[in-house]
C-alpha positions in Angstrom: 15.8 5.1 3.8 13.1 3.4 1.9 13.7 -0.3 1.3 13.5 -1.5 -2.3 11.0 -4.3 -2.6 12.3 -7.1 -4.6 10.1 -8.4 -7.5 8.4 -11.7 -6.7 7.0 -14.3 -9.1 5.2 -15.9 -6.2 6.6 -19.3 -7.0 8.3 -21.7 -4.5 11.8 -20.9 -5.7 11.3 -17.2 -5.1 9.5 -17.4 -1.8 11.4 -17.1 1.5 10.5 -19.7 4.1 10.3 -19.0 7.8 9.4 -20.7 11.0 6.9 -19.8 13.7 7.7 -21.7 16.9 5.6 -21.7 20.1 8.3 -23.7 21.9 5.6 -26.3 22.7 5.9 -28.4 25.8 5.1 -32.0 25.0 3.2 -34.3 27.4 5.5 -35.5 30.1 8.2 -33.0 29.3 9.3 -29.6 30.6 9.7 -26.0 29.5 13.5 -26.4 29.8 13.5 -29.3 27.2 11.2 -27.3 24.9 13.5 -24.3 25.0 16.5 -26.4 24.2 14.6 -28.0 21.3 13.7 -24.6 20.0 17.3 -23.5 19.9 18.3 -26.8 18.2 15.6 -26.3 15.6 16.7 -22.7 15.0 20.3 -23.8 14.5 19.3 -26.5 12.0 16.9 -24.0 10.3 19.8 -21.6 9.8 21.9 -24.3 8.2 18.9 -25.2 5.9 18.4 -21.7 4.7 15.3 -20.6 6.5 14.8 -16.8 6.5 13.3 -16.1 10.0 12.6 -17.8 13.2 9.7 -16.2 15.1 8.4 -16.9 18.6 4.8 -16.2 19.8 3.6 -14.7 23.1 1.1 -16.8 25.0 0.3 -16.9 28.7 -1.2 -19.3 31.2 -0.8 -22.2 28.8 0.9 -25.3 30.2 1.9 -26.3 26.7 3.7 -23.2 25.6 7.2 -22.2 26.9 7.6 -18.9 25.0 5.6 -16.6 27.3 8.7 -14.4 28.0 9.0 -13.9 24.3 11.8 -11.2 24.3 13.9 -13.4 26.6 13.5 -16.4 24.3 14.3 -14.3 21.2 17.6 -13.4 22.9 18.3 -17.1 23.7 17.7 -18.1 20.0 19.6 -15.2 18.5 22.6 -15.8 20.8 22.8 -19.5 19.6 22.6 -18.6 15.9 24.5 -16.2 13.7 22.6 -15.4 10.5 18.9 -16.2 10.7 16.5 -13.4 11.5 14.9 -13.8 14.9 11.7 -12.1 16.1 8.2 -12.1 17.5 5.2 -13.6 15.9 4.1 -11.8 17.9 4.3 -9.5 20.9 0.8 -8.8 22.1 1.2 -5.0 22.5 -1.9 -4.5 24.7 -0.1 -6.5 27.4 2.9 -4.1 27.5 4.1 -0.6 27.8 5.3 0.6 24.4 8.4 2.0 26.1 9.3 -1.4 27.6 8.9 -3.1 24.2 11.0 -0.4 22.5 13.7 -0.9 25.2 13.6 -4.7 24.9 13.8 -4.8 21.2 16.3 -2.0 21.1 18.4 -4.1 23.4 18.0 -7.1 21.1 18.9 -5.1 18.0 22.0 -3.7 19.8 23.1 -7.2 20.7 22.2 -8.8 17.4 22.3 -6.0 14.8 20.4 -6.5 11.6 18.7 -9.7 12.7 15.7 -8.7 14.9 12.1 -8.5 13.8 9.2 -7.0 15.9 5.9 -8.6 15.0 3.0 -7.1 16.9 -0.6 -8.3 17.6 -3.5 -6.7 19.3 -5.0 -9.8 20.9 -4.2 -10.6 24.5 -2.6 -14.0 23.9 -4.4 -15.2 27.0 -7.7 -15.3 28.8 -9.3 -12.3 30.6 -8.2 -13.3 34.1 -4.6 -13.7 32.9 -4.8 -10.4 31.0 -5.7 -8.6 34.2 -2.8 -10.3 36.0 -0.4 -9.2 33.3 -1.6 -5.6 33.2 -2.5 -5.2 36.9 -5.9 -3.9 36.0 -8.5 -4.0 33.2 -6.0 -2.7 30.7 -6.6 -2.3 27.0 -9.1 -4.2 24.9 -7.1 -3.6 21.8 -9.0 -0.6 20.6 -6.1 1.8 21.4 -3.7 -0.4 19.5 -3.0 2.3 16.8 -2.1 4.8 19.5 0.1 2.3 21.3 1.7 1.4 18.0 2.3 5.1 17.2 4.0 5.6 20.6 6.2 2.6 20.1 7.3 3.7 16.6 8.1 7.2 18.0 10.6 5.6 20.5 12.6 4.1 17.7 13.0 7.4 15.8 16.2 9.4 16.1 15.8 12.2 18.7 18.6 14.6 17.8 17.2 18.1 18.4 14.0 16.6 19.7 12.2 17.8 22.8 11.1 14.3 23.8 11.4 13.9 27.5 10.9 10.1 27.5 13.4 8.2 25.4 14.0 4.5 24.7 17.7 3.6 25.4 18.6 1.3 23.8 16.0 1.8 21.0 16.0 5.3 19.6 17.5 5.6 16.2 17.6 1.8 15.6 16.1 0.1 12.6 13.9 -2.7 14.0 11.5 -3.8 11.3 7.9 -3.7 12.6 5.3 -6.2 11.3 1.6 -6.2 12.0 0.0 -9.6 12.6 -3.7 -10.3 12.4 -6.5 -12.6 11.6 -9.1 -10.0 10.4 -9.2 -6.8 8.5 -8.2 -4.5 11.3 -4.4 -5.1 11.1 -4.6 -5.5 7.4 -6.0 -2.0 7.0 -3.7 -0.5 9.6 -0.6 -2.0 8.1 -1.7 -0.8 4.7 -2.2 2.7 5.9 1.2 2.8 7.6 3.1 1.0 4.8 4.2 -1.9 7.0 4.6 -5.6 6.2 1.6 -7.7 7.2 1.4 -11.3 8.4 -1.9 -13.2 8.5 -2.5 -16.0 10.9 -4.1 -18.3 8.4 -2.6 -21.3 10.1 -5.4 -21.1 12.7 -7.8 -18.4 11.3 -8.3 -19.1 7.6 -11.7 -17.6 6.9 -10.7 -14.0 6.4 -7.3 -14.5 4.7 -8.2 -13.6 1.1 -10.3 -10.6 2.0 -7.6 -9.3 4.4 -4.9 -9.7 1.8 -7.1 -7.9 -0.8 -7.7 -5.1 1.7 -4.0 -4.8 2.6 -2.9 -4.6 -1.1 -5.6 -2.3 -2.3 -5.1 0.2 0.4 -1.4 0.1 0.8 0.5 3.4 1.0 4.2 3.4 0.3 6.3 4.4 3.3 9.9 4.8 4.4 9.8 1.2 5.5 8.3 -0.4 2.4 7.7 0.6 -1.2 5.0 -2.0 -2.0 2.9 -4.5 -0.1 4.6 -7.4 1.5 2.4 -10.2 2.9 3.3 -13.3 4.8 0.9 -16.2 5.4 1.0 -18.8 8.1 0.7 -22.5 7.0 0.7 -25.7 9.1 3.2 -28.1 7.5 4.0 -31.6 8.5 6.3 -33.4 6.0 7.5 -36.9 6.3 8.8 -39.6 4.0 5.3 -40.9 3.3 1.8 -39.5 3.4 0.8 -42.0 6.0 3.5 -41.1 8.4 2.8 -37.4 8.0 -1.0 -38.0 8.7 -0.1 -39.9 11.8 2.2 -37.1 13.1 -0.5 -34.6 12.4 -2.9 -36.1 15.0 -0.9 -34.3 17.7 -2.0 -30.9 16.3 -5.5 -32.1 15.7 -5.8 -33.1 19.4 -4.4 -29.7 20.3 -7.0 -27.8 18.3 -9.7 -30.2 19.5 -8.9 -29.2 23.1 -9.0 -25.5 22.2 -12.5 -25.7 20.8 -13.5 -27.6 24.0 -12.1 -24.7 26.1 -9.1 -26.7 27.3 -5.4 -26.2 27.2 -2.6 -28.6 27.9 0.7 -30.1 26.7 1.1 -31.4 23.2 0.0 -35.0 23.1 1.7 -37.9 21.2 0.1 -38.9 17.9 -2.6 -41.5 17.7 -3.4 -44.1 15.1 -6.9 -42.7 14.5 -8.9 -39.6 15.6 -12.3 -41.2 15.0 -12.8 -42.0 18.6 -11.5 -38.6 19.7 -14.0 -36.2 18.3 -17.6 -35.9 17.1 -18.5 -35.2 13.5 -19.1 -31.5 14.3 -15.8 -31.2 16.2 -14.0 -32.9 13.2 -15.6 -30.4 10.9 -14.5 -27.4 13.1 -10.9 -28.6 13.4 -10.7 -29.4 9.7 -12.0 -25.9 8.9 -9.5 -24.3 11.4 -6.6 -26.2 9.7 -7.6 -25.3 6.2 -4.2 -23.9 5.4 -2.3 -27.1 6.2 0.1 -29.1 4.0 0.5 -32.6 5.4 2.2 -35.5 3.6 5.2 -36.6 1.7 7.4 -33.9 0.0 5.5 -34.3 -3.3 2.1 -33.8 -1.5 3.3 -30.9 0.6 4.9 -29.2 -2.5 1.6 -29.5 -4.4 -0.4 -28.0 -1.5 2.0 -25.1 -1.0 1.9 -24.3 -4.7 -1.9 -24.1 -4.5 -1.7 -21.8 -1.5 0.8 -19.5 -3.3 -1.3 -19.4 -6.4 -4.4 -18.6 -4.4 -2.8 -15.9 -2.1 0.2 -14.6 -4.1 2.0 -14.4 -0.7 5.5 -12.9 -0.6 6.6 -15.2 2.2 5.4 -18.4 4.0 5.9 -18.9 7.8 5.5 -22.5 8.9 4.0 -23.8 12.1 4.5 -27.5 12.9 2.8 -29.2 16.0 4.9 -32.4 16.0 5.3 -34.3 19.2 8.7 -35.9 18.5 11.6 -33.5 18.1 13.5 -35.6 15.6 10.4 -36.0 13.5 9.9 -32.2 13.6 13.5 -31.6 12.5 13.0 -34.1 9.7 9.8 -32.3 8.6 11.6 -29.0 8.3 14.6 -30.6 6.6 12.4 -32.1 3.9 10.6 -28.8 3.5 13.9 -26.9 3.0 14.8 -29.2 0.1 11.9 -28.0 -2.0 13.8 -25.2 -3.5 12.5 -22.2 -1.6 14.6 -19.0 -1.6 17.3 -19.4 1.0 18.1 -16.8 3.7 21.1 -15.8 1.5 18.9 -14.9 -1.4 15.7 -13.8 0.2 14.8 -10.1 0.2 
């Protein structure tokens, strides 16, 4: 049955707010602590009215604890009762479509009406790790549409069908599928299929506006969706003062600095100044990467988010926050929730 899209004025009070969590491992800590913190954050987010809590698939990264994404989704869903929980995303080239259908069919059977399946076509890892995951050269992402088609077939009811391979649990279940991307490929594919689209603007800002335009202009209504529905990723660090938020943001800046240097590692504590950490060129690259960031006091963050909404006309915002201290991270999300976004009880 086609879902009725709710009219949106693209203002803060009508926009659902969601969370993207990588279950980051902070320097000197462990994956066990990070996973406990992720559940704690999700439980608070549910109380504060956040709409979704998504986890991302990354591999061979010492600072990310959500590699077994489906397992962590089950952990979060079991510890909450209302908030939608899902993947942002599952990197489909790493997996058999049948296995993903079975995993998310199981999750939907355990937590009905609360599971989202966000899919990406990037490996979420380096080439060596990709080979280890796939036990061979595997897919380079070019067959993503075929894999997606196979996956969607497994969820369809099979009464009277001649299908010899079936996903149990999975078949006949309504697991919303999102396409995630940072270019025009997924934007165009999600438009053609009439699926919701999430853009990774929190780390890949350059193609956001063209991708949204492509998605909306080519969108074809489907059984899943009547009209385009676009989510954008934004880095948000909110604190009681601009100065405190800027201080907290240096953990994320160090993280992206290491990425452009080809390094990975655990999330570092904040520093008083980044000036002795990077060159002018590195600073420019990190700043460009973090274009879609709202960092500051509640007033500062609100103003920045309103600018992003006016610019993008997004239907939903999903927030990433690389904050070293767990209590500071909770405080950031609490302050953000008080800005009048549509709560999970009123969001479409």
